[in-house]
N, C-alpha and C positions, 0 to 999 in steps of 0.2 A: 729664349725660344722654347716653345712647348715641344713635348715629345712628338706630337703629330706633325708639327712644322719641320722638325728635324727629319722625320721619316720621309716627308714629302721632298725635302732637299736631297736626301740620299737616293730616293727613287729617280729624281731628276738628273742628278750627277752621274749615277751608275747605269741607269736603264733608259734614259731620255724620256721619262714619263712626265708629262705636263702636270705640275703640282695642282693646277686648277681642276684636273680630272680626278683627283684623289680625295675621297671622303672617308670618314670613319667606317662607314658601312660598305666600302669598296672591297670586293674580294680580290685576292691576288690573281685568280683566274680571269676575272673581268678586266684586270689591268694588263693581261697578257704575260704574266710572270710565270715561267715554267720552273721545274725543279732545279735546273742549273742556275737560273737567275736567283732563285731563292737562296742557294748556297752562298752566292756572291753577296746577296743582300744581308744575310745573317752575319757574315764575316765583317762587313762594313758597320753594321749596327753594333756588334760587339766591340769593335775598335772605337767607334764614335762615343758610345756610352760607357765604355770601360766596364762591361758586364760579360757574363757567360750565359748564353741563352740555353745551352744544354738541349735536351730533347723536348722542344716546345711543341706539344701535340695539340691539335684542334685550333690552331691559330690561322683561321681561313679568311679573316678580314683584317684590314688595317687597324680598326678600332681595338680588336682583340689583341693584336700585337702591341699596340700602344699601352693598353692596360697591363699586359704582361711585363713589358719593359719597366713601366712605372712601379710595379710591385717588386722589382729587383733592385731599384735604386735606393 
């Protein structure tokens, strides 16, 4: 499973976001993800990928998040 597919799965499981609506250029704002949702999302990503995201600044799209996660693996 690719990083993008895993992110889509996490979004679906935790925030009920249809994976078909998520693309690399989707912004978190366009997906209806607020700051509280983002905290939950970060925790799940860290658990699923066994990484520490830290202060991930400027990650406003799914694609940027995927690239950042891939750089940490």
